[in-house]
C-alpha positions in Angstrom: -7.5 -56.8 -6.8 -8.0 -55.6 -3.3 -4.9 -53.4 -3.4 -6.1 -51.8 -6.7 -9.5 -51.0 -5.4 -8.0 -49.6 -2.2 -5.7 -47.4 -4.2 -8.5 -46.2 -6.5 -10.7 -45.4 -3.5 -7.9 -43.5 -1.8 -7.2 -41.5 -5.1 -10.9 -40.6 -5.5 -11.3 -39.5 -1.9 -8.1 -37.4 -2.1 -9.0 -35.7 -5.4 -12.5 -35.1 -4.1 -11.2 -33.6 -0.9 -8.9 -31.2 -2.8 -11.6 -30.1 -5.2 -14.2 -29.6 -2.5 -11.7 -27.5 -0.5 -11.0 -25.4 -3.6 -14.7 -24.9 -4.2 -15.3 -23.8 -0.6 -12.3 -21.4 -0.8 -13.6 -19.9 -4.0 -17.1 -19.4 -2.5 -15.6 -17.7 0.6 -13.4 -15.4 -1.5 -16.4 -14.5 -3.7 -18.5 -13.8 -0.6 -15.8 -11.6 0.9 -15.5 -9.8 -2.5 -19.2 -9.0 -2.5 -19.2 -7.8 1.1 -16.3 -5.5 0.7 -17.1 -3.8 -2.6 -15.2 -0.6 -3.3 -16.9 2.5 -2.2 -17.7 5.1 -4.9 -14.9 7.7 -5.3 -15.3 10.9 -3.4 -15.6 13.8 -5.8 -12.7 16.3 -5.6 -13.3 19.5 -3.8 -13.3 22.5 -6.1 -10.6 25.0 -5.3 -8.8 27.9 -6.8 -6.1 27.1 -9.4 -2.5 26.9 -8.2 -0.3 29.9 -8.9 2.3 29.6 -11.7 5.1 30.9 -9.7 6.7 28.9 -6.9 6.0 29.7 -3.3 8.8 29.3 -0.8 10.7 27.1 -3.3 7.9 24.7 -4.1 6.3 24.9 -7.5 2.8 23.7 -8.3 3.9 20.4 -9.7 5.5 19.4 -6.5 2.4 20.5 -4.6 0.2 18.3 -6.7 2.6 15.3 -6.2 2.6 15.9 -2.5 -1.2 16.1 -2.3 -1.5 12.9 -4.4 1.0 11.0 -2.2 -0.8 12.2 0.9 -4.2 11.2 -0.5 -3.0 7.7 -1.3 -1.3 7.4 2.1 -4.4 8.3 4.2 -7.0 7.0 1.7 -9.0 10.2 1.6 -8.7 13.6 0.0 -6.3 16.0 1.7 -5.4 19.7 1.2 -1.9 20.9 1.7 -1.8 24.1 3.5 1.9 24.4 4.3 5.2 22.9 3.3 8.0 23.0 5.7 11.5 21.9 4.9 13.5 20.1 7.6 17.2 20.9 7.5 19.9 18.5 8.6 21.1 21.3 10.9 18.0 20.8 13.1 19.0 17.2 13.8 20.9 16.8 17.1 24.7 16.3 16.6 24.9 12.9 18.3 22.1 11.5 16.2 23.8 12.7 12.9 27.2 11.4 14.0 25.7 7.9 14.8 24.0 7.9 11.4 27.2 8.7 9.6 29.2 6.1 11.5 26.6 3.5 10.8 26.5 4.3 7.1 30.3 4.3 6.8 30.5 0.9 8.5 27.9 -0.6 6.2 29.8 0.7 3.2 32.9 -1.2 4.0 
């Protein structure tokens, strides 16, 4: 009978420890959630509507997507003032050659 009571005591203590740890973890997570409530959204700034025609090869849909991506990336509203395309011709020759060699080696 001694072995049975020892096993029962060990089981009760183990289960009690697990449940108490889960309760403490739940309380800590709840406390952190209350302390870090989301801030209210910042109202969008009013601006003039985008022109229908494209400007330097970028239409208004692309501008909206760029602004949305930038807003998500920096977590605050942004305004796109200029879009500049970077051509592969502006990359130094050695850098481009190494990139092509690396790509062709991976492809094999």
